[in-house]
C-alpha atoms as one frame of an Amber mdcrd trajectory, in Angstrom:
protein
  -4.080 -23.370 -37.594  -4.823 -27.087 -38.881  -7.308 -28.982 -39.542  -8.146
 -32.042 -38.263 -10.056 -35.314 -39.886 -11.313 -37.475 -37.429 -13.841 -40.324
 -38.197 -14.695 -38.277 -41.121 -15.176 -35.179 -39.609 -12.851 -32.452 -39.839
 -12.502 -29.300 -37.240 -12.268 -26.153 -38.603 -10.570 -23.582 -36.269 -11.767
 -19.757 -37.638 -10.726 -16.696 -35.104 -12.002 -17.694 -31.938 -14.530 -20.322
 -32.876 -14.202 -23.828 -33.942 -16.612 -25.820 -36.497 -16.898 -29.199 -36.888
 -17.364 -30.416 -40.694 -19.539 -33.514 -41.074 -19.404 -35.327 -44.774 -23.570
 -35.880 -45.309 -25.363 -36.093 -47.934 -27.185 -32.278 -46.860 -24.123 -31.278
 -46.739 -22.884 -32.180 -50.077 -26.774 -30.800 -51.689 -26.200 -27.573 -49.951
 -22.995 -27.335 -51.701 -23.783 -28.328 -55.007 -26.716 -25.692 -55.143 -24.916
 -23.258 -54.303 -21.619 -24.193 -56.638 -23.054 -26.216 -58.966 -20.970 -29.424
 -57.635 -18.101 -30.246 -55.974 -15.459 -29.754 -58.299 -16.681 -25.803 -58.996
 -16.538 -25.676 -54.892 -12.974 -26.515 -54.945 -12.853 -23.842 -57.634 -14.100
 -21.291 -55.053 -11.774 -22.790 -52.622  -9.132 -21.527 -55.069  -9.522 -18.430
 -55.812  -9.521 -18.164 -52.247 -13.230 -16.828 -52.000 -14.249 -15.742 -48.031
 -18.231 -16.332 -49.515 -16.952 -20.095 -50.867 -15.445 -20.669 -47.885 -17.819
 -19.481 -45.377 -21.060 -21.270 -47.622 -18.768 -24.822 -47.101 -18.477 -24.439
 -43.285 -22.180 -22.956 -43.486 -22.681 -26.601 -44.734 -20.753 -28.691 -43.446
 -21.188 -27.832 -40.029 -25.247 -27.506 -40.927 -25.416 -24.175 -39.337 -28.442
 -22.649 -39.268 -28.874 -18.682 -40.862 -28.282 -17.327 -37.495 -25.382 -18.682
 -36.504 -23.564 -18.392 -39.777 -23.980 -14.694 -39.896 -20.468 -14.176 -37.821
 -19.019 -16.784 -40.409 -17.730 -14.448 -43.381 -16.266 -11.848 -40.665 -14.578
 -14.436 -39.150 -13.198 -15.892 -41.710 -11.874 -12.871 -43.129 -10.030 -11.987
 -40.067  -8.425 -15.242 -39.595  -7.686 -15.069 -42.985  -9.049 -16.693 -45.355
  -6.087 -18.537 -46.907  -5.024 -20.009 -43.459  -8.781 -21.063 -43.478  -8.889
 -22.374 -46.909  -6.235 -24.808 -46.675  -8.200 -26.171 -43.416 -11.705 -26.443
 -45.800 -10.244 -28.099 -48.798  -9.385 -31.371 -47.534 -12.707 -31.817 -46.039
 -14.158 -30.925 -50.263 -12.168 -34.169 -51.076 -13.161 -36.053 -48.848 -17.083
 -35.569 -50.023 -15.574 -36.509 -52.831 -15.205 -40.511 -51.642 -16.759 -40.068
 -48.003 -16.916 -43.439 -48.058 -13.414 -44.375 -47.664 -12.405 -41.281 -45.464
 -14.394 -42.828 -43.103 -12.660 -46.337 -43.235  -9.881 -45.045 -43.098 -10.155
 -42.970 -39.812 -12.502 -45.601 -38.024 -11.009 -47.488 -36.076 -11.925 -51.522
 -36.164 -13.554 -50.497 -39.461 -14.066 -53.310 -42.223 -14.923 -52.021 -45.570
 -17.644 -53.974 -46.780 -17.679 -55.076 -50.597 -20.074 -56.818 -52.740 -18.857
 -60.032 -53.866 -18.250 -60.566 -57.478 -20.754 -63.228 -58.570 -18.781 -66.043
 -60.705 -17.977 -66.462 -63.725
């Protein structure tokens, strides 16, 4: 089981399920609300918590409550260590999502503000 990052998205395989996690502001806000920030979310992943990794999957895949109900059991069944290893790169990408998209999108040109002449 490995995660693949493509165009800023991360595909995570959990048993028979496959989730596409997108780096959105909505996902960041859901994760921050649950953990108090992205750093505490990484700490939760570091503790190999089924609930932590499941919540990040819920947020990143924008799952409804009904869709999310089987995720913790699937994470447990697939092995929390294996699933966590797939989710960590997604959370790291959330720390600076514009860089992840710029690197992943073919033909993408980074736009920067020109510094004013001093």
